[in-house]
C-alpha positions in Angstrom: -15.5 -13.1 9.0 -19.0 -12.0 10.3 -18.5 -8.2 10.5 -20.9 -7.7 7.6 -23.7 -9.8 9.2 -23.1 -8.0 12.5 -23.4 -4.6 11.0 -26.6 -5.5 9.2 -28.0 -7.0 12.3 -27.2 -3.9 14.4 -28.8 -1.7 11.7 -32.0 -3.8 11.8 -32.1 -4.0 15.6 -31.9 -0.2 15.8 -35.4 -0.1 14.2 -36.9 -1.9 17.2 -37.4 -0.9 20.8 -36.2 -4.4 21.8 -34.3 -3.5 24.9 -31.1 -5.4 25.5 -30.0 -7.4 22.5 -27.0 -9.6 22.4 -25.0 -10.3 19.3 -22.4 -13.0 19.1 -20.0 -13.1 16.2 -18.4 -16.3 15.2 -15.5 -15.8 12.7 -13.7 -18.3 10.5 -16.5 -20.8 10.2 -15.1 -23.4 7.7 -16.6 -26.8 8.6 -19.9 -28.5 9.5 -18.8 -29.2 13.0 -18.6 -25.5 13.8 -22.0 -25.0 12.2 -23.4 -27.7 14.5 -22.0 -25.9 17.5 -23.5 -22.6 16.3 -26.9 -24.2 15.7 -26.8 -25.8 19.2 -26.2 -22.4 20.9 -28.9 -20.7 18.8 -31.4 -23.4 19.6 -30.7 -23.2 23.4 -30.8 -19.4 23.4 -33.8 -19.0 21.2 -31.7 -17.0 18.8 -31.7 -16.4 15.0 -28.6 -16.7 12.8 -27.4 -14.1 10.3 -24.5 -15.4 8.2 -22.2 -14.4 5.4 -20.9 -17.8 4.3 -19.7 -17.8 0.7 -19.0 -21.5 0.3 -22.1 -23.2 -1.2 -21.6 -26.5 0.7 -21.6 -24.7 4.1 -24.5 -22.4 3.1 -26.6 -25.4 2.1 -25.7 -27.4 5.2 -26.6 -24.5 7.5 -29.9 -23.9 5.8 -30.8 -27.6 5.9 -30.0 -28.1 9.5 -31.6 -24.9 10.6 -34.8 -25.9 8.9 -34.7 -29.2 10.7 -34.3 -27.4 14.0 -36.9 -24.8 13.1 -34.4 -22.0 13.5 -34.6 -18.7 11.7 -31.5 -18.1 9.5 -30.8 -15.0 7.3 -28.3 -15.2 4.4 -27.0 -11.7 4.4 -24.5 -12.0 1.5 -26.0 -14.8 -0.8 -28.9 -12.9 -2.4 -26.7 -9.9 -3.2 -24.1 -12.2 -4.8 -26.7 -14.1 -6.8 -28.2 -10.8 -8.1 -24.8 -9.5 -9.1 -24.0 -12.7 -10.8 -27.2 -12.5 -12.8 -26.8 -8.9 -13.8 -23.1 -9.1 -14.7 -23.1 -12.7 -16.1 -20.0 -13.2 -14.0 -19.2 -16.1 -11.6 -18.3 -15.2 -8.0 -14.9 -16.3 -6.7 -16.5 -18.0 -3.7 -13.3 -17.3 -1.7 -13.8 -16.4 2.0 -12.0 -13.3 3.3 -11.6 -11.5 0.0 -12.8 -8.3 1.5 -10.2 -8.5 4.2 -7.5 -9.0 1.5 -8.7 -5.8 -0.1 -8.6 -4.1 3.3 -5.1 -5.3 3.9 -4.0 -3.9 0.5 -5.6 -0.6 1.4 -3.9 -0.4 4.8 -0.5 -1.4 3.4 -0.9 1.5 0.9 -1.8 4.0 3.6 1.2 2.7 5.7 3.5 3.2 2.8 2.3 6.7 2.1 2.8 7.6 5.8 6.2 6.1 5.6 7.1 8.2 2.5 6.0 11.4 4.2 7.9 10.6 7.5 11.2 9.7 5.8 11.0 12.3 3.0 14.1 14.3 2.1 16.3 12.6 4.7 14.2 13.8 7.7 15.1 10.8 9.7 18.0 8.5 8.6 16.6 5.6 10.7 14.0 5.1 8.0 16.8 4.0 5.6 17.2 0.6 7.4 13.5 -0.3 7.3 12.6 1.0 3.8 11.9 -1.3 0.9 13.7 1.1 -1.4 15.9 4.2 -0.8 16.2 6.8 -3.5 19.2 9.1 -3.5 20.0 12.1 -5.7 20.6 15.8 -5.9 17.8 18.4 -5.6 15.0 18.3 -8.2 15.6 14.8 -9.4 12.0 13.8 -8.5 12.8 11.9 -5.3 9.6 12.8 -3.5 7.1 12.3 -6.3 8.7 8.9 -7.0 8.5 7.9 -3.3 4.8 8.8 -3.2 4.1 7.0 -6.5 5.9 3.9 -5.1 3.8 4.2 -1.9 0.6 3.9 -3.9 2.1 0.5 -5.0 2.6 -0.4 -1.3 6.4 0.1 -1.5 7.9 1.8 1.5 10.4 4.3 0.0 12.6 6.8 1.7 14.8 9.4 0.0 18.0 11.1 0.8 19.3 14.3 -0.8 22.9 14.3 -1.8 24.7 17.6 -1.2 28.5 18.1 -1.4 28.6 20.0 1.9 26.7 17.3 3.8 27.9 13.8 4.3 25.3 11.1 3.6 24.1 9.1 6.6 26.2 6.1 7.5 23.0 3.9 7.4 23.1 4.3 3.6 26.2 2.2 3.4 24.7 -0.7 5.4 22.2 -1.5 2.7 22.4 -4.1 -0.1 23.0 -2.3 -3.4 19.7 -3.4 -4.9 17.8 -1.5 -2.1 19.3 1.8 -3.2 18.5 3.6 -6.5 20.5 6.7 -7.5 18.7 9.4 -9.5 20.4 11.9 -11.8 19.5 14.3 -14.6 21.2 16.3 -17.2 22.4 19.8 -16.1 20.6 21.6 -18.9 17.4 20.0 -17.7 17.9 20.8 -14.0 18.9 24.4 -14.5 15.4 25.8 -15.6 13.7 23.5 -13.1 15.8 24.9 -10.2 15.3 28.5 -11.5 11.5 28.0 -11.4 11.9 26.6 -7.9 13.7 29.7 -6.8 11.0 31.9 -8.3 8.3 30.1 -6.5 10.1 30.8 -3.2 10.5 34.5 -4.1 14.2 34.2 -4.6 16.4 35.4 -7.5 16.6 32.8 -10.3 20.3 33.4 -10.8 21.3 32.1 -7.4 24.1 29.6 -7.1 21.6 26.8 -6.5 20.5 27.1 -10.2 23.9 27.7 -11.8 25.2 25.2 -14.3 28.5 25.1 -12.5 26.9 24.2 -9.2 24.7 21.5 -10.8 27.8 19.9 -12.4 29.5 19.9 -9.1 26.5 18.2 -7.3 26.1 15.6 -10.1 29.8 14.7 -9.9 29.6 14.4 -6.1 26.3 12.4 -6.1 27.5 9.9 -8.8 30.7 9.3 -6.8 28.5 8.3 -3.8 26.3 6.1 -6.0 29.3 4.3 -7.5 30.7 3.8 -4.0 27.4 2.2 -3.0 27.3 0.1 -6.2 23.7 1.0 -6.7 21.7 1.4 -10.0 21.7 4.9 -11.4 18.7 6.1 -13.4 18.7 9.3 -15.5 15.3 10.9 -15.0 15.8 13.5 -17.7 12.6 13.8 -19.8 11.4 10.6 -18.3 7.8 10.2 -16.9 7.4 9.3 -13.3 5.6 6.1 -14.3 8.5 5.0 -16.4 11.0 5.6 -13.7 8.9 3.8 -11.1 8.7 0.9 -13.5 12.5 0.7 -13.5 12.7 1.1 -9.8 10.2 -1.8 -9.3 12.2 -4.0 -11.6 15.3 -3.4 -9.4 13.3 -4.0 -6.3 11.6 -7.2 -7.4 14.5 -8.7 -9.3 17.4 -7.4 -7.4 19.1 -5.8 -10.4 22.3 -4.0 -9.3 23.2 -1.9 -12.3 21.6 -0.2 -15.2 23.7 0.9 -18.1 23.2 4.5 -19.2 
């Protein structure tokens, strides 16, 4: 949409002591009538034209008419595309705005990552209602890593820890079941993971948090909430993050409501 040509023009102008130089960017040029208007302005202002048109018919028309009017035109993108095509033996898509589509994907990914950080571990229950997916589960069931992985796939994911002593936020019960995914794991898997967590915090590994009895109590409580919500429950025991994400995305895109375990 002209930003590339503008940047190149500014870089070139900076090499000259040309005083005040005006640059006018014309985005979304998609027909010959627009090109005629641009040529008219360039002719009457004794200007040159730098362009990044990718459609061959518009490029050819601009070049032909500019030559007739004895105007200087610079194809900023064409020569580079032609060179890449020769070296790679590939054919360009010739689709305007592809760079912006890539930019949009990038910014959606960044937005999703920021969302995951902001609404991690139940920090703000308001995120539940605007999330694409909400992950719920007891401690150390990979809620945060899964949210971050989903964010890289441009999915806004929030997560809520389920603890017997703390009631889950009411917003959770306002969601459609397919927007919530419950995470669980086998107690014998969680026990050593929680023990290591306690050690990393400088605490005794035999604290109640890592006891098998406490873990059974939490799992029973959490699965009761999940069944009340009617959401899918995924056992993450010995399961790679990528595999779990694949299942979550299936639920998200297809609206599956239950996974047999």
